[in-house]
C-alpha positions in Angstrom: 7.6 7.3 14.2 6.8 3.7 15.1 5.2 2.4 11.9 7.9 3.4 9.4 10.6 1.6 7.5 14.0 2.9 8.6 15.6 2.1 5.2 13.2 3.6 2.7 11.0 5.8 4.8 7.7 4.1 3.9 5.1 4.9 6.5 1.3 5.0 7.1 -0.8 6.6 4.4 -4.4 7.6 4.8 -7.2 6.9 2.3 -10.8 5.9 2.0 -12.6 2.6 2.5 -15.3 2.4 -0.2 -18.2 0.0 0.2 -18.8 -2.6 -2.5 -20.9 -1.5 -5.5 -24.6 -2.2 -5.4 -26.1 -0.2 -8.3 -25.2 1.9 -11.3 -24.4 5.1 -9.5 -22.4 3.3 -6.8 -19.3 5.4 -7.4 -21.1 8.6 -6.3 -23.3 7.2 -3.6 -21.1 4.6 -1.9 -20.3 5.4 1.7 -16.6 6.3 2.2 -14.9 6.2 5.5 -11.3 7.1 6.4 -8.8 4.3 6.9 -5.0 3.9 7.2 -2.8 1.9 4.9 -0.1 0.5 7.1 3.2 -0.9 5.6 4.1 -4.5 6.2 7.0 -4.1 8.7 9.4 -6.6 10.2 12.0 -6.2 12.8 15.4 -7.4 11.5 18.9 -7.4 12.9 21.5 -5.6 10.8 25.2 -4.9 11.2 25.8 -1.2 10.8 29.5 -0.3 10.8 30.2 -3.5 12.8 27.6 -2.9 15.5 24.5 -5.1 15.5 21.3 -3.0 15.5 17.6 -3.9 15.3 15.5 -1.9 12.8 12.1 -1.9 11.3 12.1 -2.7 7.6 9.3 -3.1 5.1 9.1 -6.4 3.3 10.3 -4.9 0.0 13.5 -3.7 1.7 13.8 -7.0 3.7 13.7 -9.1 0.5 16.2 -6.8 -1.2 18.6 -7.2 1.8 18.2 -11.0 1.7 18.9 -11.1 -2.0 22.1 -8.9 -1.6 23.4 -11.3 1.1 23.3 -14.3 -1.2 
């Protein structure tokens, strides 16, 4: 799967795009269309058992790895 973090498994999730409220009953009448919530991925170089490898990592995992390296 292309849009997936290889460290934590975070991937694309589907949901609804809801239009801005315009009236009192907006919650029930507002148009809803399907959309995809895509994770914020970044390609990083990591040493796995001594061999350099390029992986996709979400920003949460990337920040955690950077903090561990310090």
